[in-house]
C-alpha positions in Angstrom: -6.4 16.2 59.4 -9.1 18.5 58.1 -10.2 18.2 54.5 -11.5 21.8 54.4 -10.3 23.7 51.4 -8.3 26.8 52.3 -7.7 29.8 50.1 -4.5 31.8 49.7 -3.4 34.6 47.3 0.0 33.0 46.8 1.0 29.3 47.0 4.7 28.6 47.2 5.9 25.1 46.4 9.1 24.6 48.3 10.3 26.1 51.6 14.0 26.2 50.9 16.0 29.3 50.1 14.1 30.4 47.0 10.7 29.7 48.6 11.5 31.6 51.8 13.0 34.5 49.8 9.8 34.7 47.7 7.6 34.6 50.8 9.5 37.4 52.5 9.6 39.5 49.4 5.8 39.4 49.1 4.8 39.3 52.7 4.8 43.1 53.0 2.8 43.8 49.8 -0.8 45.0 50.3 -3.9 44.8 48.2 -6.0 47.9 47.4 -8.1 47.3 50.5 -5.0 47.5 52.6 -4.9 43.8 53.6 -1.8 41.7 53.2 -1.3 38.9 50.8 -2.1 35.5 52.3 0.8 33.2 51.5 1.1 29.4 51.8 4.4 27.5 51.8 4.4 23.8 51.1 7.6 22.1 52.2 8.3 18.3 52.1 10.8 18.2 54.8 10.2 18.9 58.5 12.0 22.2 58.5 11.9 22.5 62.3 13.1 19.1 63.3 15.4 18.3 60.3 16.5 21.6 58.8 19.6 20.0 57.3 17.4 18.2 54.8 16.3 21.5 53.3 19.4 23.7 54.0 22.5 21.5 53.4 26.1 22.2 54.2 27.1 23.9 51.0 28.1 27.5 50.8 26.8 30.4 48.7 28.8 33.2 47.2 26.3 36.1 47.6 26.9 39.0 45.2 26.9 42.6 46.4 23.4 43.1 44.9 22.0 40.0 46.5 23.2 41.0 49.9 21.7 44.5 49.5 18.4 42.8 48.7 18.6 40.4 51.6 19.3 43.2 54.0 15.9 44.7 53.1 14.3 41.4 54.1 16.2 40.0 57.1 18.3 41.2 60.0 21.6 40.8 58.3 23.5 41.4 61.5 22.5 37.9 62.7 24.8 36.7 59.9 27.7 39.0 60.7 29.7 36.2 62.5 29.0 33.7 59.7 29.3 35.7 56.5 32.8 36.3 55.2 33.3 39.4 53.0 35.1 39.0 49.7 37.5 41.9 49.6 39.5 40.6 46.6 39.2 38.0 43.9 42.4 36.4 42.7 42.1 34.7 39.2 45.0 32.6 37.9 45.8 29.9 35.3 48.0 27.1 36.7 51.3 26.9 34.9 50.7 30.0 32.9 51.4 33.7 33.3 47.8 35.0 33.2 46.5 36.5 36.4 43.9 39.1 37.4 43.0 40.8 40.6 39.7 42.4 41.5 39.7 44.6 44.6 36.5 45.8 46.4 38.1 49.2 47.0 38.6 49.8 43.3 34.8 49.5 42.9 33.9 51.7 45.9 32.4 48.9 48.0 33.6 47.3 51.3 33.0 43.8 49.9 32.4 42.4 46.4 30.1 39.9 48.0 29.9 37.5 51.0 30.4 33.8 51.5 27.9 32.2 53.8 26.9 28.6 54.6 23.5 27.8 53.1 22.3 26.5 56.4 23.0 29.8 58.2 21.2 31.8 55.5 18.3 29.4 55.6 17.9 29.8 59.3 18.0 33.6 59.1 15.3 33.6 56.3 13.2 31.1 58.3 13.4 33.3 61.5 12.2 36.3 59.6 9.4 34.4 57.9 8.1 33.2 61.3 7.4 36.9 62.2 4.7 37.2 59.6 1.2 36.0 60.5 0.2 36.0 56.8 2.7 33.2 55.9 1.2 29.8 56.6 3.1 26.5 56.5 2.1 23.1 55.2 5.0 21.1 56.5 6.0 18.4 56.2 3.7 18.0 53.2 4.0 17.8 49.4 1.9 18.3 46.3 0.0 15.3 44.9 -1.8 17.1 42.1 -2.5 20.5 40.7 -5.8 21.6 39.0 -5.4 24.7 36.9 -8.7 26.6 36.6 -9.5 29.9 35.0 -9.7 32.0 38.1 -7.6 30.0 40.5 -5.5 26.9 41.0 -6.4 24.1 43.3 -3.5 22.1 44.9 -4.1 18.7 46.3 -1.7 17.8 49.1 -0.5 14.3 50.1 -1.9 15.0 53.5 -5.4 15.0 51.8 -5.8 18.8 52.4 -6.7 21.0 49.5 -5.7 24.6 49.0 -6.6 27.2 46.4 -4.5 30.1 45.2 -4.4 32.8 42.6 -0.8 32.2 41.8 1.7 29.4 42.3 5.4 30.0 42.7 7.3 26.9 41.8 10.4 27.1 44.1 10.8 23.4 44.4 14.2 22.9 42.9 15.8 21.4 39.8 13.5 18.4 39.9 10.4 20.6 40.2 7.2 18.6 40.6 5.2 21.7 39.6 7.1 21.9 36.4 6.3 18.2 35.8 2.6 18.7 36.7 2.4 21.5 34.1 4.2 19.3 31.5 6.9 22.0 31.0 9.9 20.3 29.5 13.4 21.2 30.3 16.8 20.8 28.6 19.6 19.3 30.6 23.1 19.6 29.1 25.8 17.8 31.0 29.1 19.6 31.4 30.9 16.3 31.7 32.3 17.6 35.0 31.7 17.0 38.7 32.3 19.3 41.6 34.1 18.0 44.7 33.1 20.1 47.7 34.7 20.3 51.1 35.5 22.8 53.9 39.2 23.1 54.5 41.4 24.9 57.0 44.6 26.1 55.4 48.1 27.0 56.8 47.7 30.7 56.0 44.9 33.1 56.7 42.7 33.7 53.6 42.5 37.5 54.3 39.1 37.6 52.7 40.5 36.7 49.2 38.4 34.4 46.9 40.6 32.4 44.6 39.6 31.1 41.2 42.4 28.9 40.0 42.1 27.3 36.6 43.9 24.0 36.1 44.3 21.5 33.3 41.8 19.2 35.2 39.3 21.9 36.0 38.8 25.1 38.0 39.4 25.3 41.7 37.4 27.9 43.7 38.7 28.5 47.2 36.2 30.8 49.0 36.9 32.5 52.3 34.8 31.4 55.3 34.2 33.1 58.7 35.2 31.2 61.8 34.9 33.9 64.4 38.6 35.0 64.0 39.9 38.0 62.2 42.6 35.8 60.7 40.4 32.9 59.6 42.1 30.1 57.7 38.8 28.3 56.9 37.8 28.1 53.2 35.2 26.4 51.1 36.6 24.3 48.3 34.8 23.7 45.0 37.1 21.6 42.8 35.7 20.9 39.3 37.1 17.8 37.7 36.1 15.2 35.1 33.7 12.7 36.6 36.3 10.0 36.6 38.9 12.1 38.2 36.5 13.5 40.7 35.6 10.0 41.9 39.3 9.1 42.2 39.9 12.3 44.3 37.0 11.7 46.6 38.2 8.2 47.3 41.7 9.3 48.3 42.8 9.1 51.9 43.0 12.5 53.7 46.7 13.0 53.3 46.7 12.1 49.6 43.8 14.4 49.0 45.5 17.3 50.8 48.6 16.7 48.7 46.7 16.5 45.5 44.8 19.7 46.3 47.9 21.7 47.1 49.7 20.5 44.0 46.8 21.6 41.9 45.9 24.8 43.7 49.4 26.0 44.4 51.0 27.5 47.5 48.8 30.6 47.8 47.5 29.5 51.2 50.1 26.9 52.2 49.3 23.4 53.2 45.9 22.0 54.2 45.8 21.7 58.0 42.2 20.3 58.4 39.9 18.6 55.9 36.1 18.4 56.3 33.7 15.9 54.7 34.0 15.6 51.0 31.0 15.4 48.6 30.8 15.1 44.9 28.0 15.8 42.5 27.7 16.0 38.6 27.3 19.3 36.9 24.5 20.0 34.4 23.0 23.1 32.8 19.2 22.7 33.2 16.8 25.2 31.7 13.0 25.0 31.7 11.6 25.7 28.2 8.9 27.9 29.7 9.4 30.2 32.7 5.6 30.8 33.3 2.4 28.8 32.9 -1.2 29.7 33.6 -1.1 31.1 37.1 2.4 29.8 37.8 5.9 31.1 37.7 9.1 29.0 37.9 11.6 30.5 40.3 15.3 29.7 41.1 16.5 26.2 40.3 13.1 25.1 39.0 13.8 27.5 36.2 17.5 27.3 35.8 20.4 25.4 37.3 23.9 26.5 36.1 27.6 25.7 36.5 29.1 27.0 39.8 32.2 28.3 38.2 31.2 32.0 38.7 29.0 31.4 41.8 26.0 33.0 40.0 23.2 30.4 40.4 21.5 31.6 43.6 22.2 35.2 42.8 20.3 34.8 39.5 17.4 33.4 41.6 17.5 36.4 43.9 17.0 38.7 40.9 14.1 36.5 39.7 12.4 37.1 43.0 13.2 40.8 43.2 11.8 41.5 39.7 8.7 39.3 40.3 8.0 41.3 43.4 8.0 44.5 41.4 5.6 43.1 38.9 3.2 41.8 41.5 3.4 45.1 43.5 2.3 47.0 40.4 -0.6 44.6 39.7 -1.8 45.0 43.3 -1.5 48.8 43.1 -3.6 48.7 39.9 -6.2 46.3 41.5 -5.4 43.7 38.8 -5.2 39.9 38.9 -1.7 39.0 40.3 -1.6 36.1 37.9 -2.4 38.3 34.8 -0.7 36.3 32.0 0.4 39.3 30.0 2.3 40.8 33.0 3.9 37.4 33.9 4.8 37.0 30.2 6.5 40.4 30.2 8.4 39.4 33.4 9.6 36.1 31.8 10.8 38.0 28.7 12.6 40.6 30.8 14.3 37.9 32.9 15.4 35.9 29.8 18.1 38.5 29.0 19.7 38.2 32.4 19.5 34.4 32.3 21.1 34.2 28.9 23.9 36.7 29.9 24.8 34.7 33.0 24.6 31.3 31.3 26.8 32.6 28.4 29.3 33.9 30.9 29.6 30.7 32.8 29.5 28.4 29.8 32.3 30.5 28.1 34.5 30.2 31.2 33.9 26.5 31.4 34.8 26.0 27.7 37.7 28.4 27.7 39.4 27.1 30.9 38.7 23.4 30.4 40.7 23.3 27.2 44.5 22.9 26.8 44.7 23.7 23.1 47.7 26.1 22.7 45.7 28.9 21.0 43.1 28.9 23.7 45.7 28.8 26.5 47.4 31.7 24.9 44.2 33.6 24.3 42.8 33.2 27.8 46.1 34.3 29.4 46.2 37.4 27.3 42.5 37.9 28.2 43.4 37.7 31.9 46.1 40.3 31.5 43.8 42.6 29.5 41.1 42.1 32.2 43.6 43.0 34.9 44.6 46.3 33.3 41.6 47.4 31.2 39.3 49.3 33.6 36.2 49.4 31.4 36.3 45.7 30.7 36.9 44.9 34.4 34.1 47.3 35.5 31.7 45.6 33.1 32.5 42.1 34.4 32.5 43.1 38.1 29.2 44.9 37.8 27.6 41.8 36.3 29.0 39.4 38.9 28.0 41.9 41.6 24.5 41.6 40.4 24.0 45.0 38.7 
């Protein structure tokens, strides 16, 4: 392998969803001389031979805003058969009267969002990235060291190659090596909950309704999935439980698991007819103490990992990328350094508001619906009723969760 040093404008650490999204967002930008940005993507896994290592079997609830942005980057029609529109959200509190319904038609959209498997979206992003000659892959490879210099950053790869860049985008996940190389600390707050995830086929068709069912053991999200039929019964289950209860549930035999799920979720979709593989992982709120560094920006899970209760994690990362693109486009138009610290600092401060709003929303839901104290139970059920009938409050919540 050649040891010749190569130079790029942008070096992206991580070729997963966030890295591909960033690359596609920047690939069309041009410098003052009319040339395109040169972009390097460093990805540890062999994305061609083992894509499942980078794009796993989990699903994403994409907000309306995220889908609109993705449609500007990829051929969304390639996902038509795999993306299930969310036409209604059904929120309820098990054993209590509080319920709320959010309908797409009330908000003048055909769908509030879409549910798609991460692997499908990853393949669509990858196919689009392959069309750009200015996107260069170092894969499988990983970063061994980073040398931050005044005018550039030198990245030493484990393959012994060296590459230079003006700006590094750390899209390398919650355990970001870039963050560690820069000695950026992070705060990890455990939720003392675990998420049990599985694909299930139910007795009744989901009719493109997403269910958020709060129970005394934790919230259950049942998200509609596409299976090629107009009356699909396939759903993605995200069942949040205490770590001890989650381990017990995962170890149940299939029949016992199905019975426990229906008992907790209720009869909205009938019984479970088929059960896919179950996985379980602990939930933490992870936030980097700095969003930027000299010639580096943290993006997506490298910057923030949040609770899945409102399905906002990836959508928050999409807005990170979209706003960063606007900042870099303006710098390029003005002929300025794309890693200008003052501009990146302004970007970080602007993003902090959105980050805090989403984290406050998800944390509030976790606290409110994971507590069985009678005053909180009464308060949240009144709140659900108010949400259902108070149009300004509903519009405010829906706009935020739709990504606007």
